[in-house]
KELUM-624147 format. One record per residue (C-alpha): residue number from 1; residue in three letters; x, y, z. Coordinates in steps of 0.05 Angstrom, whole numbers. Example, Ala and Ser with C-alpha at 12.3 -4.5 7.8 and 13.67 -1.06 7.14 Angstrom:
BEGIN
{k 1 r ALA px 246 py -90 pz 156}
{k 2 r SER px 273 py -21 pz 143}
END
This chain:
BEGIN
{k 1 r MET px -436 py 47 pz 364}
{k 2 r LYS px -400 py 99 pz 407}
{k 3 r VAL px -333 py 131 pz 394}
{k 4 r LYS px -295 py 126 pz 459}
{k 5 r GLN px -233 py 162 pz 437}
{k 6 r ALA px -231 py 199 pz 371}
{k 7 r ASN px -169 py 190 pz 328}
{k 8 r SER px -139 py 138 pz 374}
{k 9 r LYS px -118 py 92 pz 318}
{k 10 r LEU px -121 py 88 pz 242}
{k 11 r LEU px -157 py 28 pz 214}
{k 12 r CYS px -140 py -7 pz 149}
{k 13 r ASN px -196 py -24 pz 101}
{k 14 r PHE px -193 py -97 pz 122}
{k 15 r GLU px -207 py -79 pz 195}
{k 16 r VAL px -267 py -37 pz 174}
{k 17 r ILE px -296 py -92 pz 130}
{k 18 r ASP px -282 py -143 pz 185}
{k 19 r LEU px -321 py -100 pz 234}
{k 20 r LEU px -379 py -94 pz 185}
{k 21 r ARG px -379 py -169 pz 173}
{k 22 r SER px -383 py -181 pz 248}
{k 23 r ARG px -444 py -136 pz 249}
{k 24 r GLY px -479 py -177 pz 195}
{k 25 r ALA px -461 py -138 pz 132}
{k 26 r ASN px -437 py -200 pz 94}
{k 27 r GLN px -507 py -228 pz 87}
{k 28 r GLU px -530 py -237 pz 15}
{k 29 r ASP px -594 py -198 pz 25}
{k 30 r LEU px -572 py -129 pz 49}
{k 31 r SER px -642 py -101 pz 39}
{k 32 r SER px -660 py -123 pz 110}
{k 33 r PHE px -605 py -85 pz 145}
{k 34 r GLY px -616 py -111 pz 215}
{k 35 r SER px -561 py -80 pz 257}
{k 36 r VAL px -525 py -51 pz 196}
{k 37 r THR px -544 py 19 pz 175}
{k 38 r PRO px -553 py 36 pz 101}
{k 39 r SER px -488 py 76 pz 101}
{k 40 r GLU px -451 py 17 pz 131}
{k 41 r SER px -480 py -27 pz 78}
{k 42 r LYS px -454 py 20 pz 23}
{k 43 r VAL px -385 py 21 pz 55}
{k 44 r TYR px -386 py -55 pz 58}
{k 45 r GLU px -406 py -60 pz -15}
{k 46 r TYR px -350 py -13 pz -35}
{k 47 r LEU px -296 py -46 pz 8}
{k 48 r SER px -315 py -115 pz -16}
{k 49 r ARG px -293 py -94 pz -86}
{k 50 r THR px -225 py -70 pz -61}
{k 51 r PRO px -165 py -113 pz -40}
{k 52 r ALA px -194 py -114 pz 31}
{k 53 r GLY px -250 py -159 pz 6}
{k 54 r THR px -202 py -217 pz -4}
{k 55 r GLN px -151 py -204 pz 51}
{k 56 r THR px -145 py -246 pz 114}
{k 57 r ARG px -111 py -231 pz 181}
{k 58 r ASP px -57 py -282 pz 165}
{k 59 r THR px -40 py -251 pz 98}
{k 60 r LEU px -38 py -181 pz 129}
{k 61 r GLN px 9 py -203 pz 184}
{k 62 r SER px 54 py -237 pz 134}
{k 63 r PHE px 54 py -176 pz 89}
{k 64 r LEU px 70 py -129 pz 147}
{k 65 r GLN px 127 py -174 pz 170}
{k 66 r LYS px 156 py -170 pz 100}
{k 67 r LEU px 150 py -94 pz 101}
{k 68 r ASP px 190 py -89 pz 166}
{k 69 r LYS px 256 py -90 pz 130}
{k 70 r TYR px 238 py -26 pz 92}
{k 71 r LYS px 231 py 16 pz 155}
{k 72 r LEU px 165 py 47 pz 133}
{k 73 r THR px 123 py 90 pz 179}
{k 74 r LYS px 56 py 64 pz 205}
{k 75 r ALA px 19 py 109 pz 155}
{k 76 r GLU px 60 py 83 pz 97}
{k 77 r CYS px 47 py 11 pz 118}
{k 78 r LEU px -27 py 27 pz 123}
{k 79 r GLN px -26 py 55 pz 53}
{k 80 r ALA px 10 py -7 pz 27}
{k 81 r VAL px -41 py -53 pz 60}
{k 82 r ASN px -100 py -14 pz 32}
{k 83 r LEU px -72 py -7 pz -39}
{k 84 r ARG px -39 py -76 pz -42}
{k 85 r PRO px 5 py -64 pz -102}
{k 86 r LEU px 10 py -127 pz -144}
{k 87 r SER px 48 py -108 pz -207}
{k 88 r ALA px 118 py -77 pz -214}
{k 89 r VAL px 86 py -13 pz -239}
{k 90 r GLU px 41 py -7 pz -178}
{k 91 r VAL px 99 py -20 pz -131}
{k 92 r HIS px 140 py 33 pz -167}
{k 93 r LEU px 84 py 84 pz -162}
{k 94 r PHE px 76 py 68 pz -88}
{k 95 r TRP px 151 py 80 pz -76}
{k 96 r MET px 149 py 145 pz -116}
{k 97 r CYS px 98 py 173 pz -67}
{k 98 r ILE px 143 py 160 pz -7}
{k 99 r PRO px 190 py 218 pz 8}
END
C-alpha cells in the first residue's frame, strides 16, 4: 500500500476496519495473513472490539446527519463517531471536552 498524499484526510475507525476487511482481515483464521500484515491483523483485532466493529455505513451517515444541527467541526464529529457515546454520562463527558 502506498501513501499518495500524507495527511490528506482523517479516517474514522470504521473506515480503517472496513479497509482491513476488504484486504481479508475478517477471516476467522488470521494466522495465515495472506495480504494482511501482522500489524494490520492486530489493528483489526483491536478495532473489532471497539464501536467500529459493529458500525455500518448507513448508521454512520444517519448519526452524522443528526450531528449536523450541533455545528460540530469535522474533528469533533470524527471523535463522536469513534467514541460513540451511548449513555447520558458518556454524552456529557463528550460535550465537556468540546470548548
